[in-house]
Legacy VTK file of the C-alpha trace (Angstrom):
# vtk DataFile Version 3.0
C-alpha trace
ASCII
DATASET POLYDATA
POINTS 118 float
-3.736 9.041 12.473
-0.872 6.841 13.612
2.707 7.400 12.523
5.880 5.492 13.196
9.256 5.809 11.542
8.297 3.836 8.426
4.592 4.420 7.769
1.767 6.797 8.583
-1.756 5.395 8.823
-4.888 7.492 8.343
-8.530 6.461 8.610
-11.491 8.052 6.838
-14.673 6.027 7.132
-14.054 2.553 5.726
-10.834 3.644 4.003
-7.417 3.313 5.582
-4.385 4.903 3.946
-0.862 3.661 4.568
1.715 6.234 3.503
5.295 5.051 3.314
7.673 7.552 4.921
11.001 6.147 3.749
12.374 6.476 0.198
13.880 2.979 -0.018
12.153 -0.077 1.389
14.791 -2.800 1.274
15.557 -3.960 4.825
13.802 -7.305 5.492
13.358 -6.431 9.189
11.703 -3.121 8.275
9.415 -4.823 5.748
8.443 -7.433 8.354
7.641 -4.658 10.843
5.535 -2.804 8.265
3.760 -6.044 7.352
2.896 -6.741 10.991
1.577 -3.189 11.397
-0.624 -3.604 8.311
-1.991 -6.948 9.524
-2.774 -5.274 12.861
-4.504 -2.402 11.046
-6.666 -4.806 9.035
-7.470 -6.896 12.107
-8.479 -3.918 14.240
-10.303 -1.752 11.687
-11.412 -4.078 8.853
-11.238 -1.362 6.187
-13.153 -2.003 2.978
-10.475 -0.078 1.094
-6.774 -0.023 1.899
-4.763 2.605 0.038
-0.975 2.347 -0.148
0.584 5.744 -0.871
4.033 5.412 -2.460
4.615 9.139 -2.986
7.850 9.149 -0.924
9.161 5.826 -2.260
11.925 5.685 -4.867
12.844 1.996 -4.585
11.552 -1.199 -2.967
12.387 -4.892 -3.040
10.137 -7.723 -4.137
9.268 -8.332 -0.477
7.075 -5.237 -0.675
5.111 -6.877 -3.482
4.620 -9.839 -1.165
3.393 -7.508 1.573
0.817 -6.012 -0.820
-0.330 -9.437 -1.981
-0.674 -10.577 1.615
-2.855 -7.568 2.451
-4.962 -8.279 -0.643
-5.364 -11.921 0.372
-6.713 -10.843 3.757
-9.069 -8.126 2.455
-10.417 -9.649 -0.754
-12.489 -12.467 0.833
-14.211 -9.781 2.926
-15.014 -7.735 -0.175
-12.179 -5.284 0.428
-9.823 -3.843 -2.124
-6.278 -2.515 -2.356
-5.460 0.736 -4.142
-1.894 1.735 -5.019
-1.417 5.516 -5.156
1.361 7.865 -6.282
3.626 5.194 -7.698
6.556 6.461 -9.771
6.697 5.216 -13.354
9.768 3.016 -12.870
8.062 1.301 -9.910
4.806 0.956 -11.835
6.743 -1.016 -14.474
7.628 -3.573 -11.789
3.914 -4.281 -11.386
3.483 -4.587 -15.157
6.383 -6.960 -15.828
5.298 -9.215 -12.958
1.647 -9.009 -14.090
0.694 -7.780 -10.616
-0.951 -4.747 -12.191
-3.917 -7.085 -12.769
-4.415 -7.575 -9.024
-4.427 -3.985 -7.798
-6.127 -0.725 -8.594
-3.932 2.295 -9.262
-4.686 5.942 -8.575
-2.774 9.191 -8.778
-2.888 11.606 -5.868
-3.914 15.156 -6.702
-4.729 17.864 -4.213
-5.361 15.411 -1.371
-7.648 13.004 -3.222
-7.298 10.118 -5.625
-8.474 10.279 -9.163
-9.418 7.315 -11.295
-7.482 4.232 -12.242
-4.414 4.822 -14.101
LINES 1 119
118 0 1 2 3 4 5 6 7 8 9 10 11 12 13 14 15 16 17 18 19 20 21 22 23 24 25 26 27 28 29 30 31 32 33 34 35 36 37 38 39 40 41 42 43 44 45 46 47 48 49 50 51 52 53 54 55 56 57 58 59 60 61 62 63 64 65 66 67 68 69 70 71 72 73 74 75 76 77 78 79 80 81 82 83 84 85 86 87 88 89 90 91 92 93 94 95 96 97 98 99 100 101 102 103 104 105 106 107 108 109 110 111 112 113 114 115 116 117
């Protein structure tokens, strides 16, 4: 496990989980730092599944959507996938209105594991 002030990264087999630690992700410098950390994670570990846990997040800017799409663009050609977990309903609507819900899988966290799309 690796943790910094913005994200915590956990590895379990071929799955890496990025848990956001801050409730609002709006600062472009912070988003750039998180993006670089995620690119480093993918480069070093080549996970087949990358889970983004939004349990602590209450608000984010569109730059975060770009970060997720960038991670998807790196993983998808290698057969990898992105899973979005524990997204609040008002944030989930952002994915729906932008049609980005078609590009990611969604899961709800329960008792330390993910359960189905949804």
